[in-house]
Structure formats: C-alpha cells, structure tokens
N, C-alpha and C positions, 0 to 999 in steps of 0.2 A: 109644379115646382113650389116648394114652401116659401113663405115670405115671413119677415119679421122674426118673432120669437120661435115659430116653428122651424125656420131655417137654422137658427142658432142651435136648437136642440138636435136637429139632424146632424149638423157639423160636429157638435160636441159629442154625440154618441159615436160617430165614426172615429173621432180622435181618440176617445177613451178606449174604444174597441181595438184600435191599432196599437195603442200603448200597452194594453193588457197583453196583446198577442206578442209584442216584443219581449215582455217579461217572461212569458212562457217558453219562448225559443231558447233563452239563455238558461232558465231554471224551470223546467216543466212542473216540478212538484212544489216549488216554493214561490210564493208571490213576493216580488221585489219591486223596487222602484225602477221602471223601465228606462228612465233617463240615465240610470247608472249601469245599464247593461253593457257587456263587453262588445256587443255588436254596434253600439253607437260610439262613434269617435267624434271628439270635439277638437277641431284644429285650433292651434294658437295663431292669432293674427301675426303676420310677418310685417314688420315695419321696415320698408325699404326707402332709402333716400331717393328722392326724385332728382334726376339730373336734367337740368334745363339745357337744351341745345343752344349753341352759340349761333349768332346770325350767319356766320360763315358756313356752319354745318347745314343749316336750313337751306341756304342758297345753293350749296353743292347738291343737296338732295333734289331740289327743284330742277337744277340744270341737268341732272342725270336722267330726267324723264324725256321721252320723245316730245318734240315740239307740240303736237296736238294734245298732250297730257300735261304740259308744263304748268298750267294754271291749277291743276288738281291739287298738288301738295301745298300750293300757296293758299288756296281756299281752306284746306284742311288745317294748316298751321295757324291761320289767322282767325278762323271762325269755329274751329273745334268740333266739326262733325265726325261721327264714326265713319269707318270705311264704307259700309253699305249705304249710309246716308249720302255720302259724297257721290257715289255711283248712281244714286237715284235723283240727284239734283237736276231739276228740269227748268226750262225757260221760264215757266210761270211762277217759279219759286224765288226768282230774283227780282227785287225792286231796286233798280239802280238809282232812281231819283231819291228815294228815301234811304238808300244804302242799307238795305235789309235783305236777309235770306230767310225764307220761310222753310223750316225743316219739317216736312210733312210725311215723308216716307223713307224707306230703305229698300235695298234689294237684298234678298237673302235666299238661301237654299232650304227647301223642305224636302228632304230625301234627295232625289235627283232632279227636282223641279225648282226652277227659280221663280220667285214671286216678288211682287211689290207688297210691302207690309208697313204698318205704322212704325215710326222710329223706335229705337231701342227703349224699353220701359214705357212705351206709349207716350213718349215725351215730345209731342209736337211743340215747336218753339220758334221764336223769332230771334235771329242772330244779327247783330249790327256788323256792317262791313266797314273796313278802313277805306280811305281814298285809294290806296294802292290796290286793294282787293277789288273794289268796284271797277276801277279802270282796267285791271287785268281781265276781269270777266267780260267787260264790254269789248275789249280787243279780241278775246277768245271767241265770243259769239259772232263777231263780225268776220273773223278770219276762217273759222271752221264751220262746216255744215253740221247743224244739230241733227241727230238721228232719232227717229221715233222708235220707241221700244214698247212692245205690248206684252204684258205678263198678267197672270191671274193675280187677284187681290187676296192677300192673307193666307190662302190655301190653294193647293194645286187645282181644285175644282172651282175656285172663286171666279167672280166676275172679271172679265178681261178689262184691263185699263191701259191706255196708251198715253205716254208722255214724251215730249221732245227733250231728250237728255243732253246736258252740257258736255258730258264726258263719255265717250264710247271707244271701243277698240279701234286704234288707228288704221288697221288693215281691213277688218271686216265690217266696222260700223255697228257691231252688236254691243249690247250693254256689257259693262265690265262686271266681273264676278269677284266678290270679296275674296281675299287671300291669293288672288292670281290675276294677272292681266292676260292669261291665256284664254282664247275664245273657243277652245275645243271642249 
C-alpha cells in the first residue's frame, strides 16, 4: 500500500480517471466538465425547523414502553445516543459514581447478520448523565437481569465479543435490533 505522496498520487489518478469517465458517459465525443454532467445531481439543502418535544410528550413516550424498557427512551432523551448505540449500552459503559456513559459501540445489521461496531461516524465519546438518568439506570440494573449478547465485531466474520447489555427484548432476552423491537 502506498504511503505519503505516492498515496496521494494514486488517489488523485483514480479521482481524475473517474471524473473523466463521467464526462464521456454524458458526451462521448466532447470533453466537458464532469461536475456539470447531467448524471450528477446536486441536492439543495432542506432547512427544516426542529420541533422540541414537550416534557409531557417525552414522559408519554417513556410510559408507553413496557416496564423492562422504560429506562431506554429516558437515556436516549437525556444522553442523546443513536438507536443502535442505546441497544449496545452495556454494564461496563455506565459509571454511576462519575455520572458518565461511555459510548463505545452500536448494534447494526450487515446484510442479515447483526454485529457490534464502533459508534456512528466512529465517534466514541463520554456523555454526562443527570441525577434522574443515573438513578433510573441504577434502579433498572437492580430490577432487571442484564443479558449477555455475543456478536461479531465490525463484520460478520469478525471476532466474537460479549457484553452484558442494559436493554434486551423483554420476552426473549435477545439484543434489540434497531428499527424494531421484534426479536424474529
């Protein structure tokens, strides 16, 4: 694998080659600026107004969850993890004394295989917890059995890793899957 200037030249030659190819697809006999090709579309950014939920809406959402998962939306609302990061939250990621959550992984699907992977955008981070969140997690961990989940790391053939997850399917004890609470 090339390093330094050689790597830049390899990447640059691939980019230039790809751009030239785009120009020929649209106009095979005329060299044009590939960035202006009809096959390249530039989307206009949509500015949407963010609507902040009221406390009442958040509490109704929390209350709508089955008791073993009631803490899940509270942690999500107060600590801001992505869905897959919440589902991968493990016992060792919570420091109740320091009131911190260490976001180290997510659960995601690669094809039909579920894997543990680094957080979205590889953004491992430390998130502070409020007193309410810290106490809710303490109560949750004392009240519900934490289930171990073993999944490959980063790819279907990756090294198997096991974590004691805070939130699992209430009926099966299996890890939650982003976009559904269904365990099938």
